[in-house]
C-alpha positions as CSV (number, residue, x, y, z in Angstrom):
1,M,42.1,21.3,31.4
2,A,38.8,19.6,32.3
3,H,36.9,22.6,31.0
4,T,39.0,22.5,27.8
5,K,38.2,18.9,27.2
6,I,34.5,19.4,27.8
7,N,34.5,22.3,25.3
8,Y,36.2,20.1,22.7
9,V,33.6,17.4,23.2
10,L,30.8,20.0,22.9
11,I,32.3,21.4,19.7
12,L,32.6,17.9,18.3
13,F,29.0,17.2,19.2
14,L,27.7,20.4,17.6
15,A,29.8,19.8,14.5
16,T,28.3,16.3,14.2
17,L,24.8,17.7,14.5
18,L,25.6,20.3,11.9
19,F,27.0,17.7,9.5
20,A,24.0,15.4,10.0
21,G,21.6,18.3,9.2
22,C,23.4,19.1,5.9
23,K,22.3,17.6,2.6
24,K,24.0,14.2,2.1
25,K,23.7,13.0,-1.4
26,S,23.3,9.3,-2.1
27,K,25.7,7.5,-4.3
28,E,22.9,5.5,-5.9
29,N,20.3,6.7,-8.4
30,T,16.7,7.3,-7.4
31,T,14.4,7.0,-10.4
32,V,10.9,8.3,-10.8
33,I,8.7,7.0,-13.7
34,W,5.4,8.7,-14.3
35,E,2.7,6.7,-16.1
36,V,-0.5,8.6,-17.1
37,V,-3.2,6.6,-18.8
38,N,-6.9,6.2,-19.4
39,P,-7.4,2.6,-18.0
40,V,-10.7,2.1,-19.9
41,T,-9.3,2.6,-23.4
42,A,-5.6,2.1,-22.5
43,T,-4.9,5.5,-24.2
44,P,-1.8,7.3,-22.9
45,Y,-1.9,11.0,-22.0
46,V,0.8,12.5,-24.2
47,N,2.7,15.7,-23.4
48,M,1.3,15.8,-19.9
49,L,3.4,18.1,-17.7
50,V,5.0,16.3,-14.8
51,R,7.0,17.6,-11.9
52,L,9.1,16.4,-9.0
53,Y,9.5,18.4,-5.8
54,E,12.0,18.0,-3.0
55,A,10.2,18.5,0.3
56,K,12.0,19.6,3.5
57,K,10.7,19.9,7.0
58,T,11.6,23.2,8.7
59,N,10.6,25.0,11.8
60,K,8.2,27.1,9.7
61,G,6.6,24.1,8.0
62,I,7.4,22.2,4.8
63,E,9.4,23.9,2.0
64,H,9.2,22.6,-1.6
65,T,11.9,22.9,-4.2
66,L,11.3,22.0,-7.9
67,V,13.8,19.3,-8.8
68,Y,12.5,18.2,-12.3
69,E,9.9,19.3,-14.8
70,G,9.1,17.4,-18.0
71,K,6.4,16.0,-20.2
72,T,5.1,12.5,-20.9
73,D,6.1,10.8,-24.2
74,Q,3.9,8.9,-26.8
75,S,3.4,6.1,-24.3
76,G,2.3,8.4,-21.5
77,R,5.6,8.0,-19.6
78,A,8.2,10.3,-18.2
79,E,11.4,9.3,-16.4
80,F,13.9,11.1,-14.2
81,S,16.9,9.9,-12.2
82,F,18.8,11.8,-9.6
83,K,20.9,11.5,-6.4
84,A,18.6,11.9,-3.5
85,N,19.3,13.7,-0.3
86,L,19.5,10.9,2.4
87,A,18.7,13.0,5.4
88,G,15.3,12.1,7.0
89,K,13.9,15.6,6.8
90,F,14.0,15.4,2.9
91,W,11.5,13.5,0.8
92,Y,10.2,13.7,-2.8
93,R,6.8,14.4,-4.1
94,P,5.8,13.7,-7.8
95,E,2.8,15.4,-9.4
96,I,1.2,15.9,-12.8
97,N,-0.6,19.0,-14.3
98,E,-4.0,17.3,-14.3
99,G,-5.6,20.8,-14.3
100,S,-4.8,21.0,-18.0
101,L,-7.7,18.5,-18.5
102,G,-10.3,20.8,-17.1
103,V,-12.1,20.6,-13.7
104,N,-11.8,17.3,-11.7
105,G,-15.3,15.8,-11.3
106,I,-16.8,17.8,-14.1
107,D,-14.5,17.2,-17.1
108,Y,-12.6,14.2,-15.9
109,S,-12.2,11.9,-12.9
110,V,-9.0,10.7,-11.3
111,I,-9.3,6.9,-10.7
112,K,-5.9,6.3,-9.3
113,Q,-3.0,8.4,-8.1
114,P,-0.2,8.3,-5.5
115,S,-1.2,9.2,-2.0
116,P,0.3,12.5,-0.6
117,S,2.9,10.9,1.7
118,D,6.6,10.7,2.0
119,E,6.5,7.0,1.0
120,N,5.7,7.9,-2.7
121,V,9.3,8.0,-3.7
122,L,11.7,5.5,-2.1
123,K,15.3,6.7,-2.2
124,D,17.9,4.7,-4.1
125,E,15.1,2.7,-5.9
126,E,13.1,2.8,-9.1
127,N,9.6,4.2,-8.4
128,V,6.7,3.9,-10.8
129,V,3.9,6.4,-10.0
130,R,0.8,5.7,-12.0
131,Y,-2.1,8.0,-12.7
132,E,-5.3,6.6,-14.1
133,I,-7.6,9.4,-15.4
134,V,-10.8,9.1,-17.5
135,P,-12.8,11.9,-19.1
136,N,-16.4,12.2,-18.0
137,G,-19.2,11.4,-20.3
138,E,-22.9,12.5,-20.5
139,F,-25.7,10.1,-21.0
140,V,-29.4,9.5,-20.5
141,I,-31.1,6.2,-19.5
142,H,-34.1,5.2,-21.5
143,I,-36.1,2.4,-19.8
144,K,-38.9,0.8,-21.8
145,N,-41.0,-2.4,-21.6
146,T,-41.0,-3.0,-25.3
147,N,-43.0,-6.3,-25.0
148,C,-45.6,-5.4,-22.4
149,L,-47.9,-8.2,-21.3
150,N,-49.8,-6.8,-18.5
151,A,-49.7,-4.7,-15.3
152,N,-47.9,-7.6,-13.5
153,D,-44.7,-7.1,-15.6
154,K,-41.8,-6.1,-13.4
155,M,-38.2,-5.0,-13.9
156,R,-35.3,-3.8,-11.8
157,Y,-31.6,-3.3,-12.6
158,R,-28.2,-2.8,-11.1
159,I,-24.9,-1.8,-12.6
160,N,-21.2,-2.8,-12.4
161,Q,-18.6,-0.2,-13.5
162,L,-15.8,-2.3,-14.7
163,Y,-12.9,0.1,-14.6
164,T,-13.7,3.1,-12.4
165,R,-15.1,1.0,-9.5
166,P,-13.7,-2.5,-10.2
167,F,-13.8,-3.8,-6.6
168,D,-17.3,-2.6,-5.8
169,G,-19.2,-5.3,-7.8
170,Y,-22.8,-4.6,-8.5
171,S,-24.6,-1.6,-7.1
172,N,-27.9,-1.8,-5.2
173,W,-31.0,-2.6,-7.2
174,S,-32.9,0.3,-8.9
175,P,-35.5,1.5,-8.1
176,S,-34.9,1.5,-4.4
177,P,-37.3,-0.8,-2.5
178,T,-37.4,1.8,0.3
179,L,-39.0,4.3,-2.1
180,T,-41.2,2.1,-4.3
181,S,-42.2,-1.6,-4.6
182,G,-38.6,-2.2,-5.8
183,Y,-39.6,-2.7,-9.4
184,Y,-40.7,-0.8,-12.5
185,E,-44.1,-2.2,-13.1
186,G,-46.5,-2.7,-16.0
187,C,-46.0,-1.1,-19.4
188,Y,-43.3,1.2,-17.9
189,E,-41.3,3.8,-19.9
190,S,-39.1,6.7,-18.7
191,L,-36.3,8.9,-19.9
192,S,-33.8,10.3,-17.4
193,N,-32.3,13.7,-17.2
194,V,-28.7,14.0,-18.6
195,L,-26.3,12.3,-16.2
196,V,-22.6,12.8,-15.9
197,N,-20.3,9.8,-15.1
198,P,-16.7,8.8,-15.7
199,S,-16.5,7.4,-19.2
200,D,-16.5,3.7,-18.4
201,S,-17.6,0.3,-19.6
202,I,-20.7,-0.5,-17.6
203,V,-22.7,-3.7,-17.3
204,Y,-26.4,-3.4,-16.6
205,E,-28.1,-6.5,-15.2
206,L,-31.8,-6.5,-15.6
207,E,-34.1,-8.8,-13.6
208,V,-37.3,-9.1,-15.6
209,I,-40.5,-10.9,-14.4
210,K,-43.2,-11.7,-16.9
211,N,-45.9,-14.4,-16.6
212,N,-44.3,-15.4,-13.3
213,N,-41.0,-16.2,-15.2
214,T,-37.8,-14.5,-14.1
215,E,-35.1,-13.7,-16.6
216,L,-31.7,-12.0,-16.1
217,I,-30.5,-9.9,-18.9
218,K,-27.0,-8.4,-19.1
219,L,-26.3,-5.4,-21.3
220,K,-22.9,-3.8,-21.7
221,F,-22.5,-0.1,-22.6
222,H,-19.6,2.3,-22.9
223,N,-20.6,5.9,-22.2
224,R,-18.3,8.0,-24.4
225,P,-16.8,11.4,-23.7
226,N,-17.9,14.4,-25.7
227,E,-21.2,12.7,-26.5
228,V,-24.6,12.4,-24.9
229,D,-25.2,8.7,-25.2
230,T,-28.5,6.9,-24.7
231,I,-28.4,3.8,-22.6
232,K,-31.4,1.7,-23.7
233,L,-32.7,-0.6,-21.1
234,Y,-35.3,-2.4,-23.2
235,Y,-37.0,-5.6,-22.0
C-alpha cells in the first residue's frame, strides 16, 4: 500500500509538471503597437512590414513562431492584440522589415529601436514599440574666411546633432588641437570630400577671432536625403 501511495504521489507530481509546461493562455489581452517614424521630420513610414514572433526556450535553443504579420498605416502605426502564453519559457519579440529601406549605415540609420530582450512585450499589457529611423544624406563642408583681415584670423567649430544624438551635446572642436594649432588660421578656405551622415538638423557653432575680438556664430543646417548639400561655414 505504501508503494501504491508513493506511485500516486509521483504520478500527480509528473502530471503537475506536464500541465505547467503546457501553454496556458491568458484571459487578458496583450497588445503590441508598432510606431515607425522619422523623428527629424515627424514623417511616418507607411506600409512598413511588421511582425510579432513567439519565442520559446527549448533544450535545443530558442524556437520562434510567427504570431502576426501586418503593415503600418498612414500614421506609421500597426496594432495587434492576442492572448499570450503565460508560461515563463514563452516571450514575444516584435520586429520591422527595415531592410526594405536599403542597407543600415549606408542608406539609413536606426536611431531608436527595442532592445532584443524578453522584456520588450509585457504580457497582459499594452506595449508601444517605437522605431526611429532617418535616411542618410550626403554633404560637403565648405569653410571660407570671406572677410579675411590678416594671418592672425582664427576659426574653429563644433557641432550639435539635434535629433540623432540629442544627449551628446556639442562635439569636440575642429580642427583637433592635437593635430594642429586648434584653429583654421589666416585667409583659410577648404572644401571637404563628400560625407555621409544621418539626415538631421545640425547646429554648427563657430568661434571666430579677428583683431583680438572673439565672436560666437551659430548656424543651423539640415542635410537632406537624396541630395549632396553644401554646408557653408563662412566667417
